[in-house]
DRENDO-1510 file (C-alpha; in Angstrom, 1 decimal, always signed):
<recs>
REC; n; res; u; v; w
REC; 1; UNK; +3.6; -41.7; +0.0 .
REC; 2; UNK; +5.0; -39.0; +2.8 .
REC; 3; UNK; +8.0; -36.7; +1.1 .
REC; 4; UNK; +10.5; -36.3; +4.0 .
REC; 5; UNK; +12.7; -34.1; +2.1 .
REC; 6; UNK; +10.4; -31.7; +0.5 .
REC; 7; UNK; +9.6; -28.2; +1.8 .
REC; 8; UNK; +6.2; -27.4; +1.3 .
REC; 9; UNK; +5.4; -23.7; +0.6 .
REC; 10; UNK; +0.7; -23.2; +0.5 .
REC; 11; UNK; -1.4; -20.1; +1.3 .
REC; 12; UNK; -2.1; -16.8; -0.6 .
REC; 13; UNK; -1.2; -14.3; -4.2 .
REC; 14; UNK; +1.7; -11.9; -2.7 .
REC; 15; UNK; +2.8; -13.5; -0.1 .
REC; 16; UNK; +6.4; -14.5; -1.6 .
REC; 17; UNK; +6.0; -17.9; -1.6 .
REC; 18; UNK; +7.8; -19.0; -5.1 .
REC; 19; UNK; +10.5; -16.5; -3.5 .
REC; 20; UNK; +11.1; -18.2; -1.2 .
REC; 21; UNK; +11.3; -21.4; -2.6 .
REC; 22; UNK; +14.3; -20.1; -4.9 .
REC; 23; UNK; +16.0; -18.8; -1.9 .
REC; 24; UNK; +16.1; -21.7; -0.5 .
REC; 25; UNK; +17.1; -24.3; -2.9 .
REC; 26; UNK; +19.9; -21.4; -3.6 .
REC; 27; UNK; +21.2; -21.7; -0.2 .
REC; 28; UNK; +20.7; -25.0; +0.8 .
REC; 29; UNK; +21.2; -26.2; -2.7 .
REC; 30; UNK; +18.0; -28.1; -3.4 .
REC; 31; UNK; +15.4; -28.0; -6.6 .
REC; 32; UNK; +12.9; -24.8; -6.9 .
REC; 33; UNK; +9.9; -26.2; -7.8 .
REC; 34; UNK; +8.3; -22.8; -8.3 .
REC; 35; UNK; +4.8; -21.1; -8.7 .
REC; 36; UNK; +3.4; -23.6; -11.3 .
REC; 37; UNK; +5.9; -25.5; -11.9 .
REC; 38; UNK; +3.5; -28.3; -12.9 .
REC; 39; UNK; +3.2; -25.9; -16.6 .
REC; 40; UNK; +6.1; -28.0; -18.1 .
REC; 41; UNK; +2.9; -31.2; -18.7 .
REC; 42; UNK; +0.6; -29.2; -19.7 .
REC; 43; UNK; +1.1; -30.1; -23.8 .
REC; 44; UNK; +0.4; -33.4; -23.0 .
REC; 45; UNK; -2.6; -32.6; -20.9 .
REC; 46; UNK; -5.9; -35.1; -21.9 .
REC; 47; UNK; -8.9; -32.4; -22.0 .
REC; 48; UNK; -11.6; -35.1; -20.9 .
REC; 49; UNK; -9.4; -35.7; -17.6 .
REC; 50; UNK; -7.6; -32.6; -17.2 .
REC; 51; UNK; -10.3; -29.9; -18.6 .
REC; 52; UNK; -9.7; -27.0; -16.5 .
REC; 53; UNK; -6.0; -26.8; -17.2 .
REC; 54; UNK; -6.2; -27.2; -20.4 .
REC; 55; UNK; -9.0; -24.6; -21.1 .
REC; 56; UNK; -6.3; -21.8; -21.1 .
REC; 57; UNK; -4.1; -24.1; -23.3 .
REC; 58; UNK; -6.4; -25.1; -25.6 .
REC; 59; UNK; -8.2; -21.4; -25.2 .
REC; 60; UNK; -8.4; -19.3; -29.3 .
REC; 61; UNK; -10.2; -16.2; -27.5 .
REC; 62; UNK; -9.0; -14.8; -24.6 .
REC; 63; UNK; -11.7; -12.5; -24.2 .
REC; 64; UNK; -13.6; -15.1; -23.1 .
REC; 65; UNK; -11.5; -15.9; -20.2 .
REC; 66; UNK; -11.8; -12.8; -19.3 .
REC; 67; UNK; -15.3; -12.2; -20.0 .
REC; 68; UNK; -16.5; -15.1; -17.2 .
REC; 69; UNK; -18.8; -14.6; -13.9 .
REC; 70; UNK; -17.3; -14.9; -10.5 .
REC; 71; UNK; -19.1; -18.0; -10.3 .
REC; 72; UNK; -17.7; -19.2; -13.4 .
REC; 73; UNK; -13.9; -18.1; -12.1 .
REC; 74; UNK; -13.8; -19.7; -9.0 .
REC; 75; UNK; -15.6; -23.5; -10.2 .
REC; 76; UNK; -12.0; -22.9; -13.1 .
REC; 77; UNK; -9.5; -21.7; -10.1 .
REC; 78; UNK; -10.5; -25.0; -7.9 .
REC; 79; UNK; -11.1; -27.1; -10.4 .
REC; 80; UNK; -7.2; -26.4; -11.7 .
REC; 81; UNK; -6.3; -26.8; -7.8 .
REC; 82; UNK; -7.6; -29.6; -8.6 .
REC; 83; UNK; -5.9; -31.5; -11.2 .
REC; 84; UNK; -2.2; -28.8; -10.2 .
REC; 85; UNK; -2.3; -31.3; -7.1 .
REC; 86; UNK; -2.4; -34.3; -9.4 .
REC; 87; UNK; +0.5; -33.1; -11.4 .
REC; 88; UNK; +2.6; -32.1; -8.3 .
REC; 89; UNK; +2.3; -35.0; -6.7 .
REC; 90; UNK; +4.0; -37.0; -10.1 .
REC; 91; UNK; +6.4; -34.4; -10.6 .
REC; 92; UNK; +7.2; -34.4; -6.8 .
REC; 93; UNK; +7.7; -38.9; -6.8 .
REC; 94; UNK; +10.3; -38.4; -9.5 .
REC; 95; UNK; +11.9; -35.5; -8.2 .
REC; 96; UNK; +12.2; -36.8; -4.1 .
REC; 97; UNK; +13.6; -40.0; -5.2 .
REC; 98; UNK; +17.3; -38.1; -5.8 .
REC; 99; UNK; +17.4; -37.9; -2.4 .
REC; 100; UNK; +18.1; -33.4; -2.7 .
REC; 101; UNK; +15.6; -31.3; -0.4 .
REC; 102; UNK; +13.4; -29.8; -2.1 .
REC; 103; UNK; +10.9; -26.5; -1.3 .
REC; 104; UNK; +7.8; -26.2; -3.9 .
REC; 105; UNK; +5.6; -22.9; -4.2 .
REC; 106; UNK; +2.4; -25.4; -4.1 .
REC; 107; UNK; -1.9; -26.2; -4.8 .
REC; 108; UNK; -2.0; -28.9; -3.0 .
REC; 109; UNK; -4.7; -29.2; -1.0 .
REC; 110; UNK; -4.2; -28.5; +3.5 .
REC; 111; UNK; -5.8; -32.2; +4.0 .
REC; 112; UNK; -3.2; -33.7; +1.4 .
REC; 113; UNK; -0.5; -31.6; +3.4 .
REC; 114; UNK; -1.8; -33.7; +6.1 .
REC; 115; UNK; -1.9; -37.0; +5.1 .
REC; 116; UNK; +2.0; -36.8; +2.4 .
REC; 117; UNK; +3.8; -34.5; +4.8 .
REC; 118; UNK; +5.2; -33.8; +8.2 .
REC; 119; UNK; +3.8; -30.7; +10.4 .
REC; 120; UNK; +7.7; -29.3; +10.1 .
REC; 121; UNK; +8.1; -29.6; +5.9 .
REC; 122; UNK; +4.1; -27.0; +5.2 .
REC; 123; UNK; +4.1; -24.1; +6.1 .
REC; 124; UNK; +1.3; -20.9; +4.9 .
REC; 125; UNK; +1.9; -18.1; +3.5 .
REC; 126; UNK; -0.1; -14.9; +4.1 .
REC; 127; UNK; -1.6; -11.7; +2.2 .
REC; 128; UNK; -3.8; -9.5; +2.9 .
REC; 129; UNK; -6.5; -10.2; +0.8 .
REC; 130; UNK; -6.8; -7.0; -0.7 .
REC; 131; UNK; -3.3; -7.4; -1.8 .
REC; 132; UNK; -4.3; -9.8; -4.8 .
REC; 133; UNK; -6.9; -7.9; -6.2 .
REC; 134; UNK; -5.8; -4.5; -6.1 .
REC; 135; UNK; -2.4; -5.4; -6.6 .
REC; 136; UNK; -3.2; -8.1; -9.4 .
REC; 137; UNK; -2.0; -5.9; -12.8 .
REC; 138; UNK; +1.6; -4.8; -10.5 .
REC; 139; UNK; +3.7; -7.0; -11.3 .
REC; 140; UNK; +5.0; -6.8; -15.1 .
REC; 141; UNK; +4.2; -10.8; -16.0 .
REC; 142; UNK; +3.5; -11.1; -19.7 .
REC; 143; UNK; -0.1; -12.5; -19.1 .
REC; 144; UNK; -0.9; -10.4; -17.0 .
REC; 145; UNK; -0.2; -7.8; -18.3 .
REC; 146; UNK; -2.0; -9.4; -21.7 .
REC; 147; UNK; -5.0; -9.6; -20.6 .
REC; 148; UNK; -4.8; -6.2; -18.6 .
REC; 149; UNK; -4.4; -5.0; -22.3 .
REC; 150; UNK; -7.4; -7.0; -23.6 .
REC; 151; UNK; -9.7; -5.9; -20.8 .
REC; 152; UNK; -9.0; -2.1; -22.0 .
REC; 153; UNK; -10.1; -2.8; -25.6 .
REC; 154; UNK; -13.5; -4.4; -23.9 .
REC; 155; UNK; -16.2; -2.0; -25.4 .
REC; 156; UNK; -16.1; -0.9; -21.5 .
REC; 157; UNK; -13.6; -1.4; -20.3 .
REC; 158; UNK; -14.2; -0.1; -16.3 .
REC; 159; UNK; -17.9; -2.5; -16.9 .
REC; 160; UNK; -15.4; -5.4; -17.8 .
REC; 161; UNK; -12.5; -4.7; -15.0 .
REC; 162; UNK; -14.9; -4.3; -12.2 .
REC; 163; UNK; -15.9; -7.8; -13.6 .
REC; 164; UNK; -12.7; -9.1; -13.2 .
REC; 165; UNK; -11.9; -7.9; -9.7 .
REC; 166; UNK; -14.8; -9.3; -8.6 .
REC; 167; UNK; -13.8; -13.3; -9.9 .
REC; 168; UNK; -10.4; -11.8; -8.1 .
REC; 169; UNK; -12.5; -11.0; -4.5 .
REC; 170; UNK; -13.7; -14.4; -4.9 .
REC; 171; UNK; -10.5; -16.3; -4.6 .
REC; 172; UNK; -9.1; -14.0; -2.4 .
REC; 173; UNK; -11.1; -13.8; -0.1 .
REC; 174; UNK; -11.5; -13.5; +3.5 .
REC; 175; UNK; -13.5; -17.1; +3.8 .
REC; 176; UNK; -10.1; -18.2; +2.5 .
REC; 177; UNK; -7.9; -16.9; +4.1 .
REC; 178; UNK; -9.5; -17.4; +7.6 .
REC; 179; UNK; -9.2; -20.9; +5.9 .
REC; 180; UNK; -5.6; -20.9; +5.7 .
REC; 181; UNK; -4.9; -19.6; +8.9 .
REC; 182; UNK; -6.2; -22.5; +10.7 .
REC; 183; UNK; -5.0; -25.1; +9.0 .
REC; 184; UNK; -3.3; -26.3; +11.7 .
REC; 185; UNK; +0.0; -25.2; +10.3 .
REC; 186; UNK; +2.6; -22.4; +11.1 .
REC; 187; UNK; +1.1; -19.4; +9.3 .
REC; 188; UNK; +3.4; -16.4; +8.3 .
REC; 189; UNK; +1.5; -13.2; +7.2 .
REC; 190; UNK; +3.4; -10.7; +4.8 .
REC; 191; UNK; +4.9; -7.9; +6.4 .
REC; 192; UNK; +5.9; -4.3; +3.3 .
REC; 193; UNK; +8.9; -3.7; +6.6 .
REC; 194; UNK; +10.2; -6.7; +6.4 .
REC; 195; UNK; +13.2; -7.6; +3.9 .
REC; 196; UNK; +14.2; -10.5; +1.7 .
REC; 197; UNK; +16.7; -11.1; +4.0 .
REC; 198; UNK; +14.4; -10.8; +6.5 .
REC; 199; UNK; +11.7; -12.7; +5.8 .
REC; 200; UNK; +14.2; -16.1; +4.4 .
REC; 201; UNK; +15.5; -16.2; +8.0 .
REC; 202; UNK; +12.6; -16.6; +9.5 .
REC; 203; UNK; +11.2; -19.0; +6.8 .
REC; 204; UNK; +14.6; -21.8; +7.5 .
REC; 205; UNK; +13.8; -21.0; +11.0 .
REC; 206; UNK; +10.3; -22.9; +10.7 .
REC; 207; UNK; +11.8; -25.0; +8.9 .
REC; 208; UNK; +13.8; -25.7; +11.1 .
REC; 209; UNK; +17.1; -25.3; +8.7 .
REC; 210; UNK; +19.1; -23.0; +11.1 .
REC; 211; UNK; +18.6; -22.5; +15.1 .
</recs>
């Protein structure tokens, strides 16, 4: 199935994907599928089919989450991405049928996007790989601040923080950044001097929503 009224934004963390999705939906009276919009389906997931997504849902001791090795963390993130893709496609089948424009901050892989979308309905937004690591705890998100406090409560907080940053570095690597650059889709790199309004105008232009 190809989604003719869906606009996908993929890329790295801190690139502004969800912000642009929200702005576009407001301006064009569309539907915004912001970061982790598939969470609405989490309560009903079968752990045997979605082991990675149900891992955090069913987790009783979050200290186990922050103590994972970089290998374990990377494997989990990759698994989450694959499971999210399955859920996203289920949701989009329903949303796109309504005819309204749908703007998506997506986990759907580049390979799948090439099968389900036209070239001009996909945009890759990127931020410097170090940004996602160095500014991970800068946002006031409850989840991030909760993890930050857990790390501080470890017996060796500096060691715990260093391990967690290694996990983040693994999933925000230069190699992943380069793979997005060479995806074949249009790419927009975060510019700290560019306003949200200016970024929105550029995204609209890339999607052909304005001349």
